[in-house]
TORGUNU-96810 format. One line per 3 residues: number of its first residue (from 1); their letters; for each residue x, y, z of N, C-alpha, C, O, CB. Coordinates in steps of 0.02 Angstrom, whole numbers. Glycine has a CB too. Example, Ala and Ser with C-alpha at 12.3 -4.5 7.8 and 13.67 -1.06 7.14 Angstrom:
2
1	as	660/-284/390/615/-225/390/660/-165/390/712/-166/423/565/-224/452 | 642/-112/354/684/-53/357/645/2/394/670/57/402/704/-30/286 $
% end
This chain:
161
1	xxx	1811/-14/-2160/1865/-26/-2198/1889/-116/-2199/1890/-156/-2246/1923/25/-2165 | 1906/-122/-2130/1891/-175/-2137/1847/-231/-2173/1883/-266/-2208/1888/-171/-2104 | 1787/-248/-2174/1758/-287/-2191/1773/-276/-2256/1781/-329/-2286/1702/-290/-2169 $
4	xxx	1783/-208/-2302/1775/-218/-2367/1841/-236/-2395/1848/-257/-2452/1744/-160/-2398 | 1897/-225/-2350/1960/-277/-2377/1950/-353/-2387/1961/-386/-2437/2020/-275/-2325 | 1924/-376/-2320/1883/-430/-2303/1871/-461/-2358/1907/-510/-2370/1826/-414/-2271 $
7	xxx	1822/-444/-2405/1764/-447/-2445/1819/-459/-2488/1820/-518/-2507/1705/-386/-2455 | 1884/-411/-2518/1909/-407/-2572/1942/-455/-2568/1939/-491/-2618/1936/-356/-2590 | 1977/-474/-2524/2036/-511/-2508/1981/-601/-2527/1980/-636/-2578/2076/-485/-2403 $
10	xxx	1952/-607/-2476/1912/-664/-2505/1889/-669/-2585/1884/-726/-2608/1850/-664/-2466 | 1877/-617/-2625/1851/-633/-2689/1888/-659/-2701/1893/-720/-2707/1833/-596/-2734 | 1959/-585/-2715/2023/-607/-2737/2054/-682/-2739/2064/-719/-2788/2063/-573/-2702 $
13	xxx	2066/-696/-2660/2063/-792/-2667/2028/-806/-2692/2051/-837/-2740/2054/-841/-2618 | 1935/-804/-2696/1916/-859/-2729/1921/-871/-2803/1908/-926/-2827/1858/-866/-2714 | 1942/-814/-2844/1949/-783/-2926/2039/-831/-2919/2031/-886/-2946/1947/-653/-2941 $
16	xxx	2069/-828/-2907/2145/-826/-2917/2143/-913/-2892/2176/-951/-2926/2199/-756/-2860 | 2110/-935/-2844/2110/-1030/-2887/2063/-1045/-2917/2053/-1105/-2928/2110/-1100/-2843 | 2020/-996/-2939/1946/-1009/-3003/2017/-1042/-3036/2038/-1098/-3049/1885/-918/-3060 $
19	xxx	2044/-968/-3041/2089/-979/-3114/2143/-1006/-3115/2187/-991/-3155/2108/-925/-3147 | 2151/-1064/-3058/2219/-1108/-3039/2180/-1151/-3076/2199/-1157/-3134/2249/-1130/-2955 | 2119/-1191/-3054/2063/-1245/-3063/2083/-1251/-3145/2129/-1278/-3176/1969/-1216/-3039 $
22	xxx	2020/-1207/-3166/2016/-1191/-3242/2095/-1188/-3258/2100/-1245/-3283/1971/-1110/-3262 | 2135/-1173/-3260/2212/-1185/-3308/2248/-1268/-3321/2288/-1298/-3356/2280/-1138/-3259 | 2191/-1278/-3252/2224/-1365/-3242/2199/-1420/-3291/2226/-1463/-3325/2201/-1400/-3163 $
25	xxx	2123/-1395/-3277/2058/-1444/-3266/2031/-1422/-3345/1995/-1462/-3376/1994/-1419/-3185 | 2049/-1364/-3370/2006/-1338/-3457/2073/-1322/-3507/2067/-1316/-3568/1945/-1240/-3451 | 2129/-1318/-3475/2203/-1300/-3497/2265/-1364/-3506/2320/-1369/-3532/2231/-1247/-3437 $
28	xxx	2219/-1407/-3468/2262/-1456/-3443/2334/-1457/-3429/2374/-1502/-3439/2256/-1496/-3477 | 2346/-1385/-3398/2400/-1407/-3388/2435/-1408/-3276/2440/-1374/-3225/2439/-1353/-3451 | 2448/-1478/-3308/2445/-1485/-3210/2490/-1425/-3172/2527/-1383/-3198/2491/-1574/-3177 $
31	xxx	2480/-1432/-3130/2531/-1407/-3088/2580/-1440/-3042/2551/-1479/-3004/2504/-1371/-3055 | 2646/-1439/-3034/2690/-1436/-2981/2675/-1442/-2901/2621/-1432/-2872/2717/-1380/-2993 | 2727/-1458/-2879/2718/-1457/-2790/2692/-1409/-2767/2648/-1396/-2725/2777/-1457/-2748 $
34	xxx	2735/-1374/-2811/2766/-1306/-2780/2685/-1268/-2796/2657/-1243/-2747/2855/-1263/-2832 | 2645/-1266/-2873/2615/-1238/-2857/2547/-1245/-2814/2504/-1202/-2804/2619/-1220/-2896 | 2553/-1335/-2784/2483/-1349/-2772/2510/-1318/-2652/2492/-1316/-2593/2452/-1476/-2809 $
37	xxx	2544/-1308/-2686/2573/-1279/-2597/2530/-1212/-2593/2485/-1200/-2553/2681/-1253/-2586 | 2560/-1161/-2655/2576/-1101/-2665/2439/-1119/-2646/2397/-1096/-2607/2648/-1069/-2773 | 2438/-1151/-2685/2340/-1174/-2669/2317/-1151/-2598/2275/-1112/-2573/2321/-1277/-2664 $
40	xxx	2381/-1208/-2572/2350/-1222/-2502/2334/-1187/-2476/2282/-1194/-2444/2374/-1245/-2462 | 2380/-1109/-2475/2405/-1038/-2432/2316/-1011/-2456/2257/-1013/-2439/2501/-973/-2476 | 2355/-991/-2501/2251/-956/-2577/2193/-969/-2525/2160/-929/-2491/2214/-1045/-2688 $
43	xxx	2191/-1081/-2531/2147/-1044/-2480/2101/-1065/-2423/2042/-1078/-2409/2110/-1013/-2513 | 2201/-1059/-2383/2196/-1042/-2300/2168/-969/-2297/2127/-941/-2260/2277/-1045/-2255 | 2196/-955/-2336/2188/-854/-2344/2114/-856/-2364/2077/-823/-2326/2245/-801/-2424 $
46	xxx	2093/-878/-2400/2011/-900/-2439/1970/-881/-2338/1943/-831/-2312/2004/-1037/-2486 | 1986/-955/-2312/1932/-974/-2257/1944/-904/-2223/1902/-859/-2228/1948/-1052/-2202 | 2029/-892/-2172/2047/-825/-2157/1990/-762/-2140/1961/-739/-2091/2086/-807/-2214 $
49	xxx	1995/-748/-2235/1989/-674/-2259/1858/-697/-2245/1806/-664/-2238/2052/-658/-2394 | 1875/-756/-2248/1780/-772/-2238/1766/-770/-2181/1711/-745/-2173/1745/-844/-2257 | 1801/-790/-2119/1756/-780/-2050/1799/-728/-2008/1800/-726/-1946/1743/-858/-2001 $
52	xxx	1830/-692/-2049/1839/-620/-2030/1795/-558/-2031/1779/-516/-1988/1883/-604/-2063 | 1777/-570/-2117/1721/-543/-2145/1655/-538/-2114/1617/-492/-2097/1714/-572/-2194 | 1654/-621/-2114/1568/-638/-2035/1592/-632/-1989/1544/-607/-1959/1521/-718/-2013 $
55	xxx	1641/-634/-1945/1645/-623/-1861/1631/-513/-1861/1653/-460/-1884/1763/-662/-1819 | 1575/-546/-1814/1559/-446/-1785/1609/-452/-1743/1586/-481/-1694/1470/-411/-1733 | 1685/-438/-1731/1710/-435/-1668/1721/-360/-1665/1735/-326/-1714/1773/-479/-1657 $
58	xxx	1712/-337/-1603/1710/-281/-1566/1789/-287/-1507/1802/-261/-1452/1627/-283/-1525 | 1824/-330/-1549/1895/-294/-1499/1950/-301/-1549/1952/-350/-1586/1922/-345/-1414 | 1990/-260/-1552/2038/-285/-1548/2105/-316/-1592/2142/-308/-1640/2016/-310/-1523 $
61	xxx	2083/-370/-1521/2093/-425/-1505/2089/-469/-1565/2133/-512/-1570/2055/-439/-1456 | 2045/-466/-1611/2029/-512/-1632/2020/-502/-1710/1992/-533/-1755/1979/-530/-1595 | 2061/-441/-1705/2088/-404/-1770/2133/-419/-1795/2135/-431/-1856/2102/-350/-1769 $
64	xxx	2195/-423/-1742/2242/-438/-1745/2289/-508/-1749/2347/-519/-1765/2246/-408/-1714 | 2219/-556/-1723/2230/-648/-1744/2191/-646/-1808/2188/-701/-1834/2188/-720/-1679 | 2157/-595/-1845/2154/-616/-1908/2208/-611/-1958/2222/-652/-2002/2108/-589/-1929 $
67	xxx	2242/-543/-1942/2311/-505/-1940/2347/-567/-1950/2357/-597/-2003/2333/-460/-1868 | 2370/-583/-1878/2429/-637/-1874/2424/-699/-1908/2477/-730/-1912/2441/-657/-1807 | 2354/-738/-1944/2353/-787/-1986/2333/-768/-2046/2307/-812/-2082/2320/-835/-1965 $
70	xxx	2339/-707/-2069/2365/-665/-2140/2405/-710/-2155/2403/-762/-2186/2402/-589/-2139 | 2482/-648/-2097/2530/-652/-2127/2561/-705/-2099/2615/-708/-2129/2559/-599/-2130 | 2557/-749/-2059/2572/-824/-2091/2564/-857/-2165/2607/-873/-2206/2532/-865/-2056 $
73	xxx	2472/-862/-2170/2512/-908/-2205/2489/-849/-2280/2456/-869/-2328/2483/-1009/-2200 | 2508/-797/-2275/2545/-768/-2363/2613/-762/-2338/2649/-742/-2384/2514/-673/-2405 | 2646/-771/-2285/2716/-768/-2267/2739/-862/-2290/2785/-883/-2326/2726/-739/-2166 $
76	xxx	2690/-895/-2258/2735/-947/-2311/2707/-984/-2394/2727/-1022/-2439/2748/-1018/-2259 | 2666/-956/-2381/2629/-936/-2498/2714/-895/-2545/2736/-903/-2602/2517/-811/-2502 | 2739/-853/-2484/2761/-801/-2516/2847/-833/-2531/2895/-807/-2559/2748/-725/-2465 $
79	xxx	2839/-895/-2498/2908/-930/-2465/2913/-977/-2540/2948/-971/-2590/2896/-988/-2369 | 2853/-1030/-2518/2841/-1071/-2584/2834/-1017/-2671/2849/-1029/-2730/2757/-1116/-2564 | 2818/-987/-2652/2807/-933/-2732/2873/-928/-2761/2891/-949/-2816/2778/-840/-2720 $
82	xxx	2916/-888/-2706/2977/-833/-2701/3028/-906/-2724/3066/-906/-2772/2995/-782/-2602 | 3020/-947/-2691/3075/-1037/-2710/3063/-1075/-2784/3101/-1108/-2819/3043/-1117/-2644 | 2985/-1054/-2794/2992/-1074/-2867/3028/-1011/-2928/3058/-1028/-2979/2908/-1092/-2889 $
85	xxx	3016/-932/-2904/3017/-887/-2928/3125/-909/-2960/3157/-922/-3010/2983/-818/-2868 | 3133/-900/-2896/3215/-938/-2918/3236/-968/-2953/3285/-956/-2988/3243/-972/-2892 | 3185/-1044/-2949/3206/-1121/-2968/3194/-1117/-3052/3233/-1139/-3094/3147/-1190/-2923 $
88	xxx	3133/-1084/-3067/3114/-1054/-3153/3203/-1021/-3179/3239/-1047/-3222/3031/-959/-3149 | 3223/-952/-3132/3259/-915/-3167/3337/-918/-3170/3373/-890/-3210/3239/-862/-3150 | 3360/-971/-3104/3415/-1026/-3085/3409/-1094/-3132/3453/-1134/-3115/3405/-1050/-3001 $
91	xxx	3366/-1120/-3186/3350/-1163/-3201/3430/-1156/-3273/3456/-1109/-3302/3260/-1164/-3210 | 3438/-1217/-3272/3527/-1233/-3330/3471/-1259/-3381/3494/-1291/-3428/3617/-1320/-3298 | 3391/-1250/-3381/3378/-1281/-3465/3392/-1363/-3463/3374/-1376/-3520/3445/-1242/-3532 $
94	xxx	3400/-1390/-3451/3431/-1464/-3426/3365/-1501/-3409/3337/-1490/-3355/3489/-1461/-3350 | 3339/-1545/-3455/3294/-1605/-3431/3314/-1596/-3374/3375/-1595/-3363/3299/-1680/-3458 | 3252/-1586/-3311/3268/-1619/-3240/3217/-1677/-3246/3167/-1685/-3280/3255/-1565/-3165 $
97	xxx	3264/-1728/-3180/3238/-1787/-3138/3153/-1746/-3100/3151/-1702/-3057/3315/-1812/-3065 | 3100/-1776/-3130/3075/-1734/-3069/3015/-1783/-3018/2965/-1763/-2988/3035/-1657/-3106 | 3042/-1849/-3025/3053/-1882/-2956/2956/-1878/-2933/2913/-1849/-2966/3125/-1822/-2892 $
100	xxx	2947/-1918/-2869/2888/-1929/-2845/2835/-1857/-2863/2849/-1798/-2870/2901/-1946/-2766 | 2760/-1898/-2867/2726/-1876/-2868/2708/-1805/-2809/2757/-1795/-2773/2702/-1926/-2877 | 2669/-1774/-2801/2651/-1746/-2704/2614/-1792/-2683/2627/-1803/-2624/2602/-1670/-2681 $
103	xxx	2562/-1833/-2710/2532/-1914/-2676/2540/-1944/-2646/2512/-1974/-2600/2527/-1958/-2691 | 2617/-1938/-2684/2628/-2031/-2695/2678/-2005/-2604/2675/-2027/-2547/2703/-2079/-2809 | 2721/-1945/-2638/2754/-1923/-2561/2705/-1908/-2496/2728/-1896/-2440/2796/-1851/-2570 $
106	xxx	2641/-1909/-2509/2595/-1901/-2443/2604/-1963/-2418/2617/-1986/-2363/2513/-1884/-2452 | 2595/-1981/-2463/2567/-2084/-2446/2618/-2105/-2414/2613/-2119/-2354/2557/-2152/-2522 | 2688/-2113/-2452/2704/-2139/-2430/2784/-2121/-2381/2825/-2164/-2367/2690/-2175/-2472 $
109	xxx	2790/-2052/-2363/2871/-2019/-2329/2839/-1985/-2274/2802/-1935/-2274/2928/-1954/-2386 | 2858/-2017/-2233/2841/-1939/-2166/2862/-1846/-2203/2908/-1819/-2234/2926/-1954/-2072 | 2796/-1828/-2172/2805/-1770/-2189/2866/-1748/-2221/2875/-1725/-2277/2794/-1740/-2142 $
112	xxx	2915/-1763/-2165/2957/-1698/-2141/3015/-1700/-2195/3061/-1659/-2197/2990/-1703/-2053 | 3004/-1765/-2249/3043/-1770/-2288/3004/-1753/-2361/3041/-1731/-2405/3074/-1834/-2277 | 2938/-1759/-2374/2883/-1728/-2406/2888/-1659/-2398/2884/-1633/-2453/2821/-1751/-2384 $
115	xxx	2895/-1613/-2349/2899/-1558/-2357/2985/-1534/-2402/3002/-1492/-2443/2881/-1534/-2283 | 3006/-1570/-2378/3098/-1540/-2393/3100/-1555/-2496/3118/-1525/-2547/3186/-1626/-2330 | 3066/-1626/-2475/3036/-1616/-2568/3030/-1575/-2581/3078/-1549/-2609/2980/-1634/-2600 $
118	xxx	2971/-1536/-2575/2938/-1490/-2593/2975/-1430/-2619/2977/-1403/-2675/2901/-1478/-2546 | 3008/-1414/-2557/3039/-1336/-2563/3109/-1354/-2591/3147/-1306/-2594/3046/-1287/-2481 | 3138/-1426/-2617/3180/-1426/-2666/3183/-1422/-2723/3230/-1411/-2760/3201/-1454/-2665 $
121	xxx	3117/-1433/-2735/3087/-1406/-2801/3102/-1471/-2847/3162/-1485/-2843/3127/-1328/-2831 | 3072/-1506/-2882/3067/-1506/-2950/3107/-1489/-2999/3155/-1450/-2995/3028/-1481/-2960 | 3076/-1538/-3079/3103/-1521/-3140/3042/-1463/-3165/3047/-1406/-3188/3115/-1593/-3190 $
124	xxx	2982/-1508/-3147/2920/-1459/-3150/2924/-1404/-3111/2887/-1364/-3139/2858/-1489/-3131 | 2944/-1382/-3070/2941/-1352/-3040/2991/-1285/-3065/2999/-1241/-3022/2944/-1387/-2988 | 3018/-1279/-3118/3087/-1248/-3129/3045/-1262/-3211/3085/-1244/-3255/3180/-1293/-3094 $
127	xxx	3011/-1275/-3227/2956/-1242/-3317/2926/-1199/-3308/2891/-1193/-3258/2893/-1283/-3356 | 2928/-1153/-3356/2877/-1077/-3354/2828/-1110/-3405/2851/-1102/-3462/2918/-984/-3388 | 2775/-1142/-3406/2739/-1160/-3445/2652/-1114/-3475/2599/-1132/-3500/2738/-1221/-3415 $
130	xxx	2679/-1057/-3456/2607/-1009/-3454/2636/-949/-3415/2661/-941/-3359/2531/-1047/-3407 | 2621/-906/-3475/2639/-816/-3449/2553/-791/-3461/2510/-793/-3504/2715/-755/-3524 | 2561/-770/-3402/2493/-717/-3403/2512/-617/-3422/2558/-606/-3382/2456/-726/-3302 $
133	xxx	2502/-571/-3447/2534/-505/-3475/2591/-522/-3456/2608/-483/-3412/2512/-432/-3451 | 2660/-587/-3471/2710/-583/-3454/2757/-594/-3385/2814/-594/-3362/2708/-545/-3473 | 2673/-603/-3371/2733/-625/-3300/2710/-727/-3264/2659/-761/-3252/2702/-538/-3201 $
136	xxx	2782/-735/-3262/2761/-812/-3259/2679/-821/-3191/2643/-779/-3164/2854/-864/-3223 | 2679/-885/-3189/2621/-875/-3157/2650/-888/-3075/2603/-884/-3035/2559/-928/-3189 | 2705/-900/-3048/2746/-901/-2977/2754/-814/-2986/2745/-779/-2936/2836/-958/-2975 $
139	xxx	2767/-793/-3032/2756/-704/-3028/2694/-692/-2968/2700/-678/-2908/2720/-664/-3122 | 2625/-705/-3015/2579/-685/-2995/2567/-677/-2907/2554/-636/-2863/2540/-723/-3028 | 2590/-784/-2927/2584/-782/-2846/2623/-725/-2786/2595/-695/-2739/2613/-853/-2828 $
142	xxx	2704/-721/-2811/2732/-686/-2783/2700/-615/-2786/2728/-569/-2755/2790/-695/-2802 | 2672/-609/-2804/2615/-512/-2822/2569/-518/-2783/2551/-477/-2741/2566/-488/-2910 | 2541/-579/-2797/2484/-580/-2719/2495/-574/-2661/2473/-527/-2627/2452/-632/-2702 $
145	xxx	2536/-628/-2638/2563/-654/-2578/2568/-575/-2552/2531/-552/-2509/2639/-707/-2585 | 2618/-538/-2584/2649/-480/-2551/2583/-455/-2510/2572/-444/-2450/2685/-421/-2608 | 2537/-448/-2579/2460/-399/-2556/2417/-402/-2506/2380/-355/-2491/2410/-402/-2597 $
148	xxx	2420/-490/-2461/2395/-495/-2456/2447/-487/-2361/2427/-463/-2308/2358/-535/-2505 | 2521/-522/-2381/2564/-482/-2289/2544/-413/-2274/2523/-392/-2220/2666/-467/-2290 | 2552/-384/-2326/2509/-314/-2345/2471/-276/-2271/2482/-243/-2220/2436/-341/-2408 $
151	xxx	2415/-314/-2318/2343/-346/-2279/2344/-371/-2216/2299/-360/-2176/2314/-404/-2313 | 2385/-398/-2206/2413/-433/-2117/2409/-382/-2083/2371/-366/-2037/2498/-464/-2100 | 2482/-339/-2127/2492/-286/-2072/2474/-247/-2065/2496/-206/-2024/2527/-265/-2060 $
154	xxx	2416/-237/-2106/2357/-185/-2099/2333/-178/-2026/2337/-140/-1978/2293/-205/-2144 | 2294/-255/-2051/2242/-276/-1988/2300/-279/-1917/2295/-225/-1887/2196/-373/-2007 | 2333/-308/-1896/2368/-293/-1844/2398/-204/-1825/2422/-180/-1774/2421/-344/-1856 $
157	xxx	2386/-183/-1877/2421/-88/-1845/2370/-50/-1865/2380/11/-1861/2504/-44/-1887 | 2307/-70/-1888/2268/-5/-1875/2211/-52/-1826/2188/-109/-1826/2231/45/-1958 | 2206/25/-1779/2148/40/-1747/2094/48/-1762/2075/69/-1817/2150/74/-1725 $
160	xx	2042/25/-1692/1977/-12/-1687/1942/75/-1699/1976/122/-1678/1958/-68/-1594 | 1895/86/-1724/1865/137/-1725/1800/136/-1723/1768/188/-1725/1883/165/-1767 $
% end
């Protein structure tokens, strides 16, 4: 059962990342800093699910370590996506100052300041530029991070049979 979950979750993460890159490069919609942060966590989840899929673990300890990593990355991604959803729905409608780009901040500012700036959000993080099925992309990310968080809990609680 865990192999099927790993395979499905890995494939789902790849589809989500592929969709994000398609939207960026084919539809020419640039991601905000919170979107890039969410992509990072989807990428890290892809790696964890892929390694867990390939690993022939015999002990519950390995299963629990994968579960903890999944919970960690999905929890951090969930925080980023919830922050973006919050920014989208408390937005005053006034154009905000977008500030420096993520690449500029990473190059010129300390990591702590860059992370604080990302989680404070910028004007472009509050914009809903595209809806899929009536939901913003941040709302979809929230849904999938919750789904992966639940999968991580399952990894930790499931007994090896």
